[in-house]
DOKEVO-862498 format. One record per residue: x, y, z of N, C-alpha, C in turn; residue in three letters. Coordinates in steps of 0.05 Angstrom, whole numbers, plus 5000, padded with zeros to 4 digits. Layout:
BEGIN
XYZXYZXYZALA ...
***
This chain:
BEGIN
436979112567437879372557435879462535MET 435179712537433279832518434679902492LYS 433279822470434379882443433980182437GLU 436080312427435980592420434980622391GLN 432980802387431980852360433781042345LYS 434080982319435581162302433981422298ASP 435181652305433681902304432781972275PRO 434381902256433781952228434081702212LEU 431881572205432081322190433481382163PRO 434881182154436481202129434681292106ILE 432181202105430381272083429981572082VAL 429681692105429281982107431682132096THR 434082052104436582182095436882142065ILE 436381902055436681852027434682012011VAL 432182032020430182182006430882482004ARG 431882592026432782872026435082902006ALA 436982712005439182731987438282711958GLY 436382541952435282511925433982761916ILE 432382881934431083131928433083351922ILE 435183371938437283571934438683531907ALA 439383281902440783211877438983271853ALA 436483191854434583231832434183521827LEU 433783681848433383971845435784091831TYR 438184021841440684131829440984051800THR 440583791795440983691767439083821748ALA 436483831755434483941736435084241731VAL 435884381752436484671749438884701731THR 440884541735443384581718442984471690LEU 441484261686440884171659439484381643ILE 437684531657436184741644437285021651LEU 439885031655441185281664440385531649LEU 440185521622439585771608436785891615PRO 434985731625432285831632431785831662ILE 433885761678433485731707434285971723SER 435486171711436486401726435686671713PHE 435486871730434987141720432187231727GLY 431587481719428887591726426687471709PRO 427387361686425487201670426586921669VAL 425186741682426186471685423886271686GLN 424586021680422685811684424285581697LEU 424385601724425985401739424185161744ARG 424384971726422784731727423084581754VAL 425484581765425984441790424284551813ALA 423084781810421384891831418884731834GLU 418284551816415984361820416384201845ALA 418884161853419584001877418984151903LEU 418584411901418184561925415684501941THR 413884341929411484261943411783981957VAL 414083861954414583601966414383601997LEU 414883822011414483812040411583752048PRO 409683772029406983692035406883392043ILE 408583232031408682952036411082862052LEU 413283002050415782912063417083142077PHE 417083142104418383362118421383392112PRO 422683162105425583172098426083322072GLU 423983382057424283532032425183822039ALA 424583912063425384182071428484212069ILE 429884022081432784022080433783972052ALA 432483782038433283712011433083951992GLY 430984101994430584331977432684551984LEU 433084602009435084792018437784732006PHE 438684482008441284391998441284401968ILE 439184311955438984311926439184591914GLY 437784781926437885061917440685171921VAL 441785121945444485221951446485131929PHE 446584881923448484781903447784871875PHE 445284881868444584981841445385271838ALA 444885431859445485711857448485771858ASN 450085591868452985631866453885641837ILE 452585481820453285471792451685661775PHE 449885801786448085981771449386241762GLY 451586321775452986561767451986821778GLY 450086821797449087061808450287141835LEU 452086971845453587031869452186991895GLY 453287101916452287061943449387131948LEU 448387351936445587411940443787171933PRO 444387041911442686821902443386561917ASP 445886521922446686281937445486281965ILE 445986491979444886502007441986582008LEU 441286801994438586891994436586691983GLY 437186581960435386391948435086141965GLY 437286051977437185811994435485862019SER 435886082032434286132057431386202051PHE 430886332028428086382021426686112016ILE 428085922003426985661998426585512024THR 428385532043428185402069425585502083LEU 425185762083422885872096420285782082ILE 420285802055417885722040417285432044ALA 419385262045418984972049417884912076ALA 418785062097417785022124414785102125ALA 414085322112411285412111409585212096VAL 410685102074409284902058408684662076THR 410584572091410184342109408184412131TYR 408384642143406584732165403684742156ARG 403284832131400584862120399984662099PHE 401084422102400984212081398084122075ARG 396184182092393384102087391684332075HIS 392984542066391484762055392784872030SER 391485052016392485171992394985331998ILE 395385422022397785572030400385412023ILE 400185152025402484982018403385021990ALA 401585061972402285111944402985411939TYR 401785581954402285871950404885971962LEU 405885841983408285941996410685951978SER 411385741962413785771945413285981923PRO 410886021915410286221895410686501906ILE 409486551929409486821941412286901952LEU 413486711966416186771977418186831955PHE 418186671934419986721912419286981897ASN 416687021891415887261876416687511891ALA 416187531917416687781931419487801942PHE 420787581950423387601963425687561943LEU 425587361926427687321907427787561888VAL 425487681883425387921866426888151877SER 427188161904428688381917431488391906LEU 432888161905435588181896435888151865TYR 433988011852434087991823433688271810LEU 431888421821431388681809433788861812HIS 435188831834437688991838439988891820ALA 440288631818442488521802442088571772LEU 439588571763439088601734437988871727PHE 437689051748436589321744433889311730GLU 432189131738429489111729427689241749TRP 425389351741423489461761422589231779PRO 422389301805421689091825419088961818TYR 416989111813414388991809414188821783TRP 415788901763415888731739417288471745LEU 419288481762420688231770418788061787THR 417288181805415388031821413387881803VAL 412288021783410387901765411687671749VAL 414087721739415487521723416087261739SER 417187301763417887071780415286941789ILE 413287101797410786991806409386821785GLY 409286911761407986761739409486501734LEU 412186521733413786281729413286071751SER 413386161776412985991798410185861797GLN 408186021791405485921790405185701769THR 406385751746406285561724407585291732LEU 409885311745411385061752409984921776VAL 409285081797408084961821405384821815VAL 403684961800401084841795401084661770PHE 402784721751402884561726404384301730GLY 406484301747408084061751408083961780LEU 408284141799408484071827405883941837GLY 403584071831401083961841400583681830TYR 400883631803400583361793402583161806PRO 404983251811406983081824406082991851LEU 404983181867404083111894401682921892VAL 399882961874397582791870398482501863GLN 400382481845401382221837402782081860LEU 404382221875405782101898403782021919LEU 401682171923399682091943398381831934LYS 397781801909396581551899398481321903LYS 400981361897402981151900403381071930LEU 403081261948403281211976400981041986GLN 398581081973396180941981396080651971ASP 397880591952397780311941399780131956THR 
***
């Protein structure tokens, strides 16, 4: 009798869960600076993890979903933010060997999250794009890039 392979190894599921929990926890611990048209969502550093781990796509989607439930901005942020993250994470994974992997969470958030944030907060759209884009750039390249480099080194050892 042929042995059946487990379609999702437990390590993959656990890693996705850890990413989701970590994203949610960091966002909620830093709640005052994690929401709004001017924000510094430190947990966004994790959005580059699909470069190394495809299961990070699901983990990020779930993490953003739960974090945004507690963010107070309602369904546009809960659903919109989660699906924008899902798309950006899939693009990050698809282009994991190029600069596009780092740019996708920045650009998707800057241009798409700003659509509903500018409406919710009555801020000019382009000002919201610049604000979110700068915040994302700072977090992705300031924290996310070094995180990926460190994890690559740890994988090689």
